C-alpha positions in Angstrom: 79.3 105.9 91.1 81.9 103.6 92.7 83.9 103.7 95.9 86.8 104.9 93.9 85.2 108.3 93.4 83.5 111.0 95.4 80.8 113.2 94.1 80.4 116.3 96.2 77.2 117.6 94.7 75.6 121.1 94.9 78.6 122.7 96.5 79.0 126.5 96.2 82.6 127.4 96.2 82.1 131.2 95.7 80.9 131.5 99.3 77.3 131.0 98.3 75.1 128.3 99.8 73.5 126.2 97.2 70.7 123.7 97.2 70.7 120.9 94.6 67.1 121.8 93.7 68.2 125.3 92.6 69.9 123.8 89.6 66.6 123.6 87.8 65.5 127.1 88.9 66.6 130.7 88.5 70.1 130.2 90.1 71.3 127.9 87.3 73.4 129.7 84.7 71.5 130.3 81.5 72.3 128.1 78.4 74.6 129.4 75.8 73.0 131.9 73.5 71.5 130.2 70.5 71.9 126.7 71.9 69.1 126.0 74.4 69.8 123.0 76.7 67.1 120.7 77.8 69.3 118.2 79.5 68.7 116.7 82.9 70.0 118.8 85.8 71.2 115.8 87.8 74.8 114.9 87.0 74.3 111.4 88.3 71.6 110.8 85.6 72.4 108.3 82.8 74.5 110.1 80.0 72.5 110.9 76.9 72.7 108.4 74.0 74.6 110.8 71.8 77.4 110.9 74.3 77.7 107.1 74.3 77.7 107.1 70.5 80.4 109.8 70.4 82.5 107.8 72.9 82.3 104.7 70.8 82.7 106.3 67.4 85.7 108.5 68.2 87.5 106.7 71.0 86.3 103.1 70.7 85.1 103.1 74.4 81.9 101.5 75.5 82.0 102.6 79.2 82.9 105.6 81.4 85.7 105.9 83.9 84.6 107.1 87.4 83.1 110.6 87.4 83.3 111.0 83.6 79.6 110.5 83.0 78.8 113.0 85.8 81.2 115.6 84.5 79.9 115.2 80.9 76.3 115.6 82.2 77.3 118.9 83.7 78.6 120.1 80.4 75.6 118.8 78.5 73.2 120.6 80.9 75.0 123.9 80.5 76.0 124.7 84.1 79.4 125.5 85.6 81.5 122.8 87.1 84.9 122.2 88.7 86.3 118.7 88.1 89.3 117.4 90.0 90.5 114.1 88.5 94.0 112.9 89.1 96.4 112.4 86.2 95.2 109.4 84.2 91.6 109.8 85.2 90.4 110.9 81.8 89.8 114.6 82.4 90.2 115.6 78.7 87.4 113.3 77.7 85.1 115.1 80.1 84.9 118.1 77.8 86.0 116.6 74.4 83.1 114.1 74.1 80.4 116.7 75.0 81.9 119.1 72.5 81.3 116.7 69.7 77.8 116.0 70.9 76.7 119.6 71.2 76.0 122.4 68.7 78.6 125.2 68.4 82.3 125.3 69.1 83.9 124.5 72.5 86.8 126.7 73.6 89.5 125.0 75.5 92.0 127.2 77.4 95.4 125.5 77.6 98.7 126.9 79.1 101.2 125.3 76.7 101.6 125.1 72.9 102.8 121.5 73.3 99.7 120.5 75.2 97.4 122.1 72.6 99.3 120.3 69.7 99.3 116.9 71.4 95.6 117.0 72.2 94.6 118.4 68.8 96.8 115.7 67.1 95.1 113.0 69.1 91.6 114.3 68.4 92.3 114.5 64.7 93.7 111.0 64.7 90.4 109.9 66.1 88.5 111.8 63.4 87.4 114.7 65.6 87.4 118.2 64.1 89.8 120.2 66.3 92.2 123.1 65.9 94.4 125.5 68.0 95.3 129.1 67.7 98.7 130.1 69.0 102.0 131.8 68.1 103.2 128.7 66.3 100.8 129.3 63.4 101.5 131.5 60.4 99.0 134.3 59.6 97.6 132.2 56.8 97.1 129.2 59.1 95.3 131.4 61.6 93.0 132.7 58.9 92.2 129.2 57.9 91.3 128.2 61.4 89.2 131.3 61.8 87.2 130.4 58.7 86.8 126.8 59.8 85.3 128.0 63.1 83.0 130.4 61.4 81.7 127.7 59.0 81.1 125.2 61.9 83.8 122.8 60.7 85.7 123.0 64.1 84.1 121.6 67.3 87.1 122.1 69.7 89.2 125.2 69.5 92.3 125.4 71.8 93.9 128.7 72.8 96.2 130.1 75.5 94.8 132.1 78.4 96.4 135.4 77.4 95.0 135.1 73.8 91.5 134.1 74.9 90.9 137.3 76.9 91.8 139.7 74.2 89.0 142.0 73.1 89.0 141.0 69.5 89.1 137.2 70.4 86.1 137.6 72.7 84.3 139.6 70.0 85.0 136.8 67.5 83.8 134.1 69.9 80.5 136.0 70.6 79.8 135.9 66.9 80.3 132.2 66.3 78.2 130.6 69.1 80.3 129.0 71.8 78.9 125.8 73.4 81.0 126.1 76.5 84.5 127.0 77.8 86.8 124.4 79.3 89.7 125.7 81.5 92.5 123.0 81.6 95.2 123.0 84.3 92.8 125.2 86.3 95.0 125.1 89.4 97.2 127.7 87.7 94.5 130.3 88.9 95.5 129.9 92.5 98.5 131.4 94.3 98.2 128.4 96.6 98.5 126.0 93.7 101.8 124.4 92.8 102.0 126.1 89.3 100.5 129.6 89.7 100.4 131.5 86.4 99.4 135.2 86.5 97.8 135.1 83.1 95.2 132.7 84.4 93.9 135.4 86.8 92.5 137.2 83.8 90.1 134.4 82.9 87.5 135.6 85.4 86.3 138.1 82.8 85.0 135.3 80.6 81.8 135.0 82.5 80.8 138.6 81.7 82.3 138.6 78.2 80.5 135.5 77.2 77.1 135.7 79.0 75.2 132.5 79.2 78.2 130.3 78.3 79.0 127.7 81.0 82.6 127.5 82.3 84.1 124.2 83.3 87.4 124.0 85.2 89.6 120.9 85.2 92.7 120.0 87.2 94.5 117.0 88.5 95.5 118.3 91.9 93.6 120.8 94.1 93.2 120.8 97.8 90.3 122.6 99.4 91.8 126.1 99.4 92.9 125.8 95.7 89.4 124.6 94.8 87.9 127.7 96.3 90.4 129.9 94.6 89.6 128.3 91.2 85.9 128.9 91.6 86.3 132.4 92.8 89.0 133.3 90.3 87.0 132.1 87.3 83.7 133.6 88.6 82.0 130.3 88.5 78.3 130.4 89.2 77.2 127.8 91.8 79.5 125.2 90.3 79.0 121.5 90.6 82.1 120.1 92.3 83.2 116.7 91.2 86.2 115.2 92.9 87.7 111.8 91.9 89.7 109.6 94.1 93.4 110.6 94.5 94.4 107.0 94.9 96.3 105.6 91.9 96.5 101.9 92.8 98.6 101.1 89.7 101.4 103.3 90.9 104.1 101.7 93.2 105.5 104.5 95.4 109.0 104.3 96.9 110.8 107.0 98.9 114.5 106.7 99.6 117.2 109.0 100.9 119.6 109.7 98.1 122.7 107.8 99.1 124.1 106.7 95.7 121.8 108.6 93.5 123.0 107.6 90.0 123.1 103.9 90.9 119.6 104.2 92.5 118.3 105.7 89.2 120.0 103.1 87.0 118.5 100.3 89.1 115.0 101.5 88.3 115.8 101.9 84.6 117.2 98.4 84.4 114.0 97.0 85.9 112.2 98.7 83.0 114.7 98.3 80.2 113.2 99.5 76.9 110.3 101.2 78.6 109.6 104.9 78.7 110.4 106.8 81.8 111.1 110.3 83.3 113.8 111.4 85.7 113.1 114.8 87.4 116.0 116.8 88.7 115.8 120.1 90.6 118.6 121.9 88.8 119.6 122.2 85.1 123.2 121.2 85.8 122.0 118.0 87.4 119.8 117.3 84.4 122.7 117.6 82.1 125.0 115.4 84.2 122.5 112.7 84.9 121.5 112.5 81.2 125.2 112.3 80.2 125.9 109.5 82.7 122.9 107.5 81.5 123.8 107.9 77.8 127.3 106.7 78.6 125.8 103.7 80.3 123.9 102.8 77.1 120.5 104.2 78.0 118.6 106.1 75.3 118.3 109.2 77.4 118.1 113.0 76.6 117.9 116.2 78.7 115.1 118.7 78.9 115.2 122.1 80.7 114.4 125.7 80.2 118.1 126.6 79.5 118.1 124.7 76.3 117.1 126.1 72.9 113.5 125.7 71.8 114.8 123.5 68.9 116.8 121.2 71.2 113.9 120.9 73.7 111.5 120.2 70.9 113.7 117.6 69.3 114.2 115.7 72.6 110.5 115.9 73.5 109.5 114.6 70.1 112.0 111.8 70.4 110.5 110.8 73.7 106.9 110.9 72.5 107.9 108.9 69.4 109.6 106.2 71.5 113.0 107.0 70.0 114.2 108.1 73.4 113.4 105.9 76.4 114.3 108.2 79.3 113.9 112.0 79.4 115.9 113.7 82.2 114.2 117.0 83.0 113.4 119.8 85.4 109.8 120.4 86.2 109.7 122.5 83.0 108.9 119.2 81.3 105.6 117.3 81.7 102.6 119.6 81.7 100.6 118.7 78.6 102.5 115.4 77.9 99.8 112.9 77.4 102.1 109.9 76.7 100.2 107.1 78.4 102.9 104.4 78.5 105.4 106.0 80.9 106.3 103.0 83.1 108.4 104.9 85.7 109.0 108.4 87.1 112.0 109.0 89.2 112.4 112.2 91.3 116.2 112.7 91.8 115.4 115.4 94.3 112.4 116.3 96.5 109.6 118.1 94.7 108.4 121.5 96.0 104.9 120.2 97.1 102.7 117.2 97.3 100.5 118.6 94.6 103.5 118.8 92.3 104.6 115.3 93.3 101.2 113.8 92.6 101.0 115.5 89.2 104.6 114.7 88.2 104.6 111.1 89.4 101.1 110.7 88.0 102.6 111.0 84.5 103.5 107.3 85.0 100.8 104.7 84.2 98.2 106.9 82.6 97.0 103.9 80.7 96.2 102.2 84.0 99.0 99.6 83.8 101.3 99.2 86.8 104.2 101.7 86.9 106.9 102.7 89.4 107.5 106.0 91.2 110.8 106.5 93.1 111.5 109.7 95.1 115.1 110.3 96.2 115.6 113.1 98.7 118.3 114.7 100.8 118.2 117.4 103.5 119.6 120.1 101.2 116.6 119.8 98.8 114.4 121.8 101.2 117.0 124.6 101.5 117.3 124.8 97.7 113.5 125.0 97.2 113.2 127.7 99.9 115.7 129.8 98.1 113.8 129.4 94.8 110.5 130.2 96.5 112.0 133.5 97.9 113.1 134.4 94.4 109.6 133.6 92.9 106.2 135.3 92.8 105.7 137.2 96.1 102.0 136.6 96.3 102.6 132.8 96.1 105.3 132.5 98.7 103.3 131.9 101.8 101.4 129.0 100.2 104.6 127.6 98.6 106.4 127.5 102.0 103.5 125.6 103.6 103.3 123.2 100.7 107.1 122.6 100.9 106.8 121.7 104.6 104.0 119.2 103.8 106.3 117.7 101.1 109.2 117.3 103.6 106.8 115.6 106.1 105.8 113.2 103.4 109.4 112.2 102.5 110.3 111.5 106.1 107.1 109.8 107.2 106.8 106.2 108.0 103.6 104.8 106.7 101.6 103.9 103.6 102.4 106.3 100.8 99.0 105.9 99.1 97.2 106.7 102.4 99.4 109.8 103.0 98.6 111.2 99.6 94.9 110.4 99.7 94.4 111.9 103.2 96.4 115.0 102.3 93.7 115.8 99.7 91.0 115.3 102.3 89.8 111.8 101.4 89.4 108.6 103.3 91.7 105.7 102.6 89.9 102.5 103.4 92.5 99.8 102.8 94.8 98.6 105.6 97.5 97.6 103.1 97.8 99.3 99.6 100.1 96.6 98.3 101.8 99.2 96.2 104.3 101.2 98.3 107.6 100.5 100.0 106.0 100.5 103.5 103.1 98.1 102.7 105.4 95.9 100.6 107.7 95.5 103.6 110.7 97.0 101.9 111.6 99.4 104.8 114.0 98.4 107.5 113.1 99.7 111.0 115.5 100.7 113.7 116.0 98.8 116.9 115.2 100.5 120.2 112.8 102.9 118.5 111.1 103.8 121.8 114.4 104.6 123.6 115.8 106.6 120.7 112.5 108.6 120.4 112.5 109.3 124.1 116.1 110.6 123.8 115.1 113.0 121.0 111.9 114.2 122.6 113.8 114.7 125.9 116.3 116.8 124.2 113.6 119.0 122.8 112.3 119.4 126.3 115.8 120.2 127.7 116.1 122.9 124.9 112.9 124.3 126.3 111.1 123.8 123.0 112.9 126.8 121.6 115.1 125.4 118.8 114.6 123.8 115.4 115.4 120.3 114.1 118.9 121.1 112.9 120.2 122.5 116.2 118.5 119.7 118.1 120.2 117.0 116.0 123.6 118.7 116.6 123.1 118.6 120.4 122.1 114.9 120.2 125.1 114.1 118.1 127.5 115.9 120.4 128.5 118.5 117.9 131.0 121.3 118.8 129.0 123.7 116.5 129.5 127.3 117.7 125.8 127.8 118.4 125.7 124.6 120.5 128.6 125.9 122.6 127.4 129.5 122.7 124.1 128.5 124.3 126.0 126.1 126.7 124.0 123.2 125.3 127.1 121.0 125.8 126.1 121.0 129.5 122.7 119.4 128.8 122.1 115.8 129.9 121.0 115.0 126.4 124.1 116.3 124.8 125.8 113.6 122.7 123.4 110.8 123.8 123.1 109.8 120.1 126.7 110.4 119.2 127.0 106.8 117.9 124.5 107.7 115.1 125.2 109.6 112.0 123.9 113.2 111.9 121.6 112.6 108.9 120.1 109.6 110.7 119.3 111.7 113.8 117.8 114.4 111.6 115.7 111.9 109.7 114.4 110.5 113.0 113.4 113.9 114.1 111.5 114.5 110.9 109.9 111.0 111.3 108.7 112.0 114.7 107.2 115.2 113.3 105.5 113.2 110.5 104.0 110.8 113.0 102.7 113.7 115.1 104.9 113.3 118.2 106.7 116.6 117.5 105.5 119.6 115.6 107.2 122.5 114.0 105.9 125.9 115.0 106.5 129.4 113.5 108.6 130.8 110.8 111.8 129.0 112.0 110.2 125.6 112.6 110.8 125.5 116.3 110.2 121.9 117.7 107.5 121.5 120.2 106.2 118.3 121.9 102.7 117.2 121.2 100.3 115.2 123.4 101.4 111.9 121.8 105.0 113.0 122.2 104.4 113.1 126.0 102.9 109.6 125.7 106.2 108.5 124.1 108.1 109.9 127.0 105.9 107.9 129.4 106.4 104.8 127.3 102.7 104.6 126.4 103.2 105.0 122.6 106.0 103.5 120.5 106.9 105.4 117.3 108.4 103.7 114.2 111.9 104.9 113.2 113.6 103.8 110.0 117.0 102.1 110.3 120.0 104.1 108.8 119.8 104.0 105.0 121.2 101.0 103.3 120.6 99.1 100.1 117.1 97.7 100.0 115.9 95.1 97.5 112.7 96.2 95.9 109.9 93.7 95.8 108.8 92.4 92.4 105.4 94.0 92.1 104.8 93.9 88.3 101.5 92.3 88.0 101.1 89.5 85.5 97.3 90.2 85.3 98.0 93.1 82.9 99.7 90.6 80.5 97.3 87.7 80.9 96.7 86.0 77.6 99.0 88.5 75.8 101.6 87.1 73.3 104.6 89.3 74.1 106.3 88.6 70.8 103.3 89.9 69.0 103.0 92.9 71.3 106.6 93.8 70.4 105.9 93.4 66.7 102.9 95.7 67.0 104.8 98.2 69.0 107.5 98.3 66.2 104.7 98.8 63.6 103.2 101.6 65.7 106.5 103.4 65.9 106.9 103.2 62.1 103.4 104.5 61.4 103.9 107.3 64.0 107.2 108.4 62.4 105.5 108.5 58.9 102.7 110.7 60.2 105.0 112.8 62.4 102.9 112.2 65.6 103.7 110.6 69.0 103.5 106.8 68.9 100.6 106.7 71.5 98.4 108.7 69.1 98.4 105.7 66.8 97.5 103.3 69.6 98.2 103.1 73.3 99.8 100.1 75.0 96.5 98.9 76.3 95.2 98.6 72.8 98.3 96.8 71.6 98.1 94.3 74.5 94.4 93.7 73.7 95.3 93.1 70.0 98.1 90.6 71.1 95.5 88.9 73.3 92.5 88.7 71.0 94.5 88.5 67.7 91.7 89.8 65.5 91.8 89.1 61.7 88.6 90.9 60.5 87.4 94.5 60.7 84.5 93.4 62.9 86.7 91.8 65.5 89.4 94.5 65.3 86.7 97.1 66.1 86.1 95.3 69.3 89.6 96.1 70.6 89.4 98.8 73.3 90.6 102.1 71.9 89.7 101.4 68.3 87.1 103.9 67.0 85.8 104.4 63.5 88.7 106.6 62.4 91.4 104.3 63.7 89.7 101.3 62.2 89.7 103.0 58.9 93.2 104.3 59.1 95.0 101.4 60.7 92.8 98.4 60.7 94.2 96.7 57.5 97.9 97.2 58.3 97.6 95.9 61.9 95.4 93.0 60.9 98.0 92.0 58.3 100.8 92.1 60.9 98.7 90.0 63.3 97.9 87.4 60.6 101.5 87.2 59.5 102.9 86.8 63.0 100.3 84.2 64.1 100.8 82.2 60.9 104.6 82.2 61.4 104.3 81.2 65.1 101.4 78.8 64.7 99.2 80.8 67.1 95.4 80.7 67.1 93.6 83.9 66.0 90.2 85.4 67.0 90.7 84.5 70.7 87.7 85.1 72.8 88.1 86.9 76.1 88.1 84.6 79.1 88.0 87.2 81.9 
């Protein structure tokens, strides 16, 4: 365990008090039928040797990321678990590696065909026997997979939630010996989650349908209430709760009001010219227009949204995964199940609907652990648009969605460390004073003069309005607006009417939201009525000084790209290896990252191995990839080093 992760052990989420000692007794779920487990009950115990061997053989790794060993031990010992690891934390490995080390077939429930295909392709590229069952297969292909499962050839079987709960599927699974069930994207169970899916609510029947089979739930984002919903909805039995840190220190977060949106987007793309990135838009029309503008500016960009044909979406997604398209411009319909690890930037061209959604979507950057940039552009109308969409959505999920939207709006207008805000939202402590990886901590934000006086004017106006009106009306009074509601209530007669008329209306509104975010004002009730808090009264007395951002203007972003990630790497060789990777991926019809990730290519360009033995030492090179790609990459390394007069077989110096 490290300080970067939190293990909350022996936690009962189904309203049952649990003692850690009970894991070894009668309350522990029985092992899968036919596969007795004699593993240690303590998830913090050292992983079994066969797990380490599997990790090295199939993935070329010799160590675990935070919480992976604990999560794998839960699987190996045959008891239920709920694992919350942020995007890039290595959740998939938590069930993939144990599946290869255990008898029987592991069933993985996945919500999207693209997610199944990508994960199965990656597993097969590593030499792992995996398959999926979904509507994309022909009847003959489905029969083949069924036969392979019966014969024990398949160790991981992926399926959609609606298929897995069918009576004939459950009957089939009972007959083949299931080692365990893994529920991916488990937050879809909860109506309080950011991506509720009704079909996930049926998964609770798996516990009764597959007696003795452990259920393991995995998600990247889940606050306390969502965690409880997951455990209850899946009927988990005294699950072990493992929560990783929500801090992603390799991500640089920036939040800006959208003042010249297209130019702001292009500035980020220019900083990462030739790198992969995602631009998220709220509407389909904006997706199309932004993609067209970027293409006309010479960017290899393409759109992705639900209004496009399956063929067009598939073509653009494959182009992005294959590095033939640098920037995908998309609605939130794009991303779940996209395992592309070398996304160097994610731009939100509009405010996301929740912090959970933002963390998951922005978290698609830097999954390989290398530094990446996340820019969020927002405007006041974004919240109005999301509220309308929420009202048109699933009725059962509306209450939670509205609260999540309010938290998101508070985040965009807050003045403070972005990493701290995210980590503390998910109930964890943030121990650093300066994250060094957000606009606030990098000193990129410009603060308004006379913050105390302006704050006192705003809070005084709330008091004069008898704490009965919302932010929009308050801002109009402060700006001296002739709006009909302002005049109808005779608020033109208030002493605070027009006292900020020299400021733009959006600036005043932003300041109100910033005071809410800092806890000096709060929004109450369905209509978000402003009320003054204890610290707000301290502001009025001059005992506390808030921070208010200066009116939006162009801000020069700090150069934060760390050279440590490139230390010792010959960039020319890296580029050559990246070209080779793209060619091989195109030949095999798989995403480029399935051949090798950027981390592996950088390690090759740093070590410059020329033998199978030294090439096997590159992180991410397992037995299958050594066999399939070792010779061709070694040849490329030797040729480049010979031409450039570079030394080979360089030993690590750090």
